[in-house]
C-alpha positions in Angstrom: 9.2 -8.8 -3.1 6.3 -10.2 -5.0 2.7 -9.0 -5.5 1.4 -11.3 -2.7 3.5 -9.2 -0.3 1.6 -6.1 -1.4 -1.6 -7.6 0.0 0.0 -7.6 3.5 1.3 -4.0 3.6 1.2 -2.3 7.0 0.5 1.3 6.2 1.6 3.8 8.8 0.1 7.3 8.8 2.5 10.1 8.7 1.0 13.6 9.1 4.2 15.2 8.0 4.0 13.9 4.5 2.3 16.1 1.9 -1.1 15.1 0.7 -1.4 12.1 -1.7 2.1 10.8 -0.8 3.4 7.3 -0.1 7.0 6.6 1.1 8.5 3.2 1.0 11.7 1.3 0.2 12.6 1.2 -3.5 11.9 -2.5 -4.2 8.3 -2.0 -2.9 7.8 1.2 -4.9 8.8 -0.7 -8.0 6.2 -3.4 -7.3 3.6 -0.8 -6.6 4.3 1.1 -9.8 3.9 -2.2 -11.7 0.7 -3.1 -9.9 -0.9 0.3 -10.1 0.4 1.6 -13.5 0.1 5.3 -14.0 -1.0 7.0 -10.8 -1.2 10.5 -9.3 0.1 9.3 -6.0 3.5 10.8 -5.1 5.8 7.9 -4.5 8.9 8.7 -2.5 11.9 6.4 -1.8 12.3 5.9 1.9 15.3 4.8 3.9 13.4 2.6 6.3 11.3 -0.6 5.8 8.2 1.2 6.9 5.5 2.2 4.4 4.4 5.7 5.4 1.4 7.4 3.8 -0.1 10.8 4.1 -3.1 11.3 6.3 -5.5 11.6 3.3 -4.3 8.3 1.8 -4.4 6.6 5.1 -8.1 7.7 5.5 -8.9 6.7 1.9 -7.4 3.3 2.4 -9.5 2.7 5.5 -12.7 3.8 3.7 -11.8 1.4 0.9 -11.0 -1.4 3.3 -14.4 -1.1 5.1 -16.2 -1.4 1.7 -14.4 -4.7 1.0 -16.3 -8.0 1.7 -15.2 -9.7 4.8 -13.1 -12.8 4.2 -11.5 -15.3 6.5 -7.8 -15.2 5.9 -7.6 -19.0 6.1 -9.9 -19.2 3.0 -7.5 -17.1 0.9 -5.5 -19.1 -1.7 -2.1 -17.4 -2.0 -2.1 -18.2 -5.8 -5.1 -15.9 -6.2 -3.1 -12.9 -5.0 -1.1 -12.8 -8.2 
């Protein structure tokens, strides 16, 4: 998995996770740790391919996503994602 893959994550809200928690497969967690550096987000290794996030992180991501400038995905150069 490479960093461009991180740009296409499908986050799924999981109200059963404690606040500030993300659960994903180990290879993805390794990539996230490298991309984010030190973080206060609780990263848990999951047994499924799904990326589950606590309700607070799910909401925070959507607030962040709404603040991002709109782009046409056909205009994105994959080499710029690295």
